[in-house]
N, C-alpha and C positions, 0 to 999 in steps of 0.2 A: 507763810502758813505752815506751821508744824504737822507733822504726818498724824499726830493724835488728835488734831483739830479737824481732820477730814471725815465726813460722814462714811459710816461703814454700810449703810443703805442708802441708795442714791436712785433718783429717777432717771430713766434712760430714754434718749431721744435716738432711735435708730434713723441714720441717714446714710443712704447710699452714695458711695463715691465722695464721701466727706469726712475729713478728719482734722481734728485740732491736735496742736502740741501745746505743753507748757510755754508759758510766756509769749504765747501768740494771741492775737484779738481778732475775732471774727463778728461780722453783724448776721443777725439772723431774722428772718421774717415769719412770725408764727401765726398761723390762721386756722389749723385744724383745732376742733373742740378739745380733743384729747389733750393736745400741746398747750392750749390755751389753760386747760385746767391744771396742767403740770406747772407752768409758769406762775400762775396764780398761787399755788401751793408753795412753790419754791421761794417766792418773794417773801412768803409768811415766815419762812425757815431761815435756812443758812444761804440761799440764793444759789445753790449748787446744783448743777445737773451734769449727767453723764452723756457724752457724745460717743456713739458706737456705730459701726457699719452692720447692717443686715447681712445675712448670707442669702444664697438664692435658693434655700432649702427652707422648709417649714411651711406653715400656711401664709397666705397673702396677707391676712390683717396681723398675723403675729409671726414673723419670718424667725427662724434661728438667728443667733447674734454672734458675732465674732466674740471671741473671749477677752480681747483687749482693747480697751477704749481710752478716753481721756477725760478727767472730770474738769468743768469749767465753772466759773463764779460768774452771775449776772452783774455786770457793772454798770450798764446802762439801761434804762426800760422806759419806753414811750407807746402810748396806745394810740392808734390811728381813728378817725372818725368812723370809719367803718368796722371797728372792732378788731383789727389785727394789732399785735403786738410787735414792736421793733426793740429787739433786744441786741446787747452786745455782750459778748462772752469772753471771758479771758480764761485761756487754758491754765490750769494749776498742776495737775499731776496724773500721769497715765495710772489705769487700774486694771486688774484682772477680774473677771465675774467669779465668784464663788457659787452663787445660786440665784435664781430668779425667786421673787417673793409674790405670793398669791395677794392681791388686793382688790380692793372694791373700786378702785380709781379707774378712769378712762385709760390712763396710760401706764407703763410698765415700770417696775421698780425691781433693782437687783442689790443682793449683798455682794460687797466688792471687797478686794484688799489692795494694798498699795505697795506692799513690801519690796516686790520686783523692780519698783520704780521709784524708791525714796530718792534716788540721785536727781530726780526732777526738781526737787524742792530746794535744791542747793545751787546758788549762783556759781558758774563755773566759766574758766576760760579754757578754750581748747586749743590745741597746738596746730590746727589747720590755718593756714594763711590764705587770703582772699586770692592771692595768686595760684593757689592750688584749684580755685573753683573756675578759672578761666574757661577750661574746656566745657565744663558742665555748663555755663553760661551760655557759650557759643551754641553749644548742641540744643539747649533748652530753647533758646532764641529761635533756631531753625524749626524746632517742633512745634513751638506755640504758633509761629507765624502761619505754618502749614495748616495748622487747625483752627486758625483764625481767631486765636486768643490776643488779647491785647495785655501787656503787662508793662507797668511804670519801672523800667529797669533802674532808672536814676534814683528812685526811692528805696528801691531793693538793696542797692548798692550803699546806702546811708546806713543800713541796719547793722547791728552786730552779727557776727559769722553764724551762730546757732540760729537766730532769727532768720536770717537769709536762706539757709538751708531748710528750714521747717517751712517757711512760706512757700519756697518753691516746691517742696514736697506736697504741701496742702493744695496750691494752685494749680499743679501740673495736670495736663489732660490725660492721666494714667486710668488704669482700670481700678476696680474696687479692691481686687486682690493685690494689685502693686502698690496701691496706697496703704493697704494693712501692712505689708511687708515694711514699708518706711516707718509706720506708726510703731510698729514692734521692735525695731532697730534699738537696741539697748542704749547706744550713744552715738554722737554727732560723727565720729570717724566711721562708724558701721552706716549711719544712715547716708553719709556722702558716697561711701563704697557702693551700696544699694542702688543710690539714685543715678551713679555712673553705669551700673550694671543694666539697669531697666532702660536707660537712654540709649545705651550701646544696642539693645535689642531692637528699638525703634529705628535707629539710624541704619542698622543693618537690612531691616525691613524695608525702608526707603530705598537703599542702595540696591537690594535684590529686584524691588518693583521697577527701578529705572533700568537695570540691566535686562530684565524680560522684556519690557516693551520694546 
């Protein structure tokens, strides 16, 4: 997809502790009336929606939004017997919010720009090697296990390097703010560095907890 084909106004789906990256695929279970309406309208047009994290400020029904999210395209759509939608979303390109649009819909819409993230649309190979990820893997495995997360590491290791780092960033048991830092990291090298930094704080906490007990 070219940058000029991306919609300037996009419906946004604020979801806490949830990020997607370009070239990643996520399943979503849609059941709230406002998001059912959003998917209905999206399916009639360009099938694009913007995933964004809400902040902890603003109104309960209308929280403030982080400035950067990721646009995704609905690539699969199924309706269940009880009226829920099961969709698969493919990450396309990150965006920053220019302004929120007032509308008569149940869901929110924003005017967005993609300029800062046009590299998301370019297939690229980075100079990180899988061996560089060994420590991240070890540390994450420990953290995931401790938090009761199950991850199919064999499957992850079959992915390309950027998919691996992005999948781990998305699936990690980190806070909303930490995930936002990973989403906003301009490129893969920076994201890997941030992933290591966040992990180190968790490992340090664990270490301190153990020594204090």
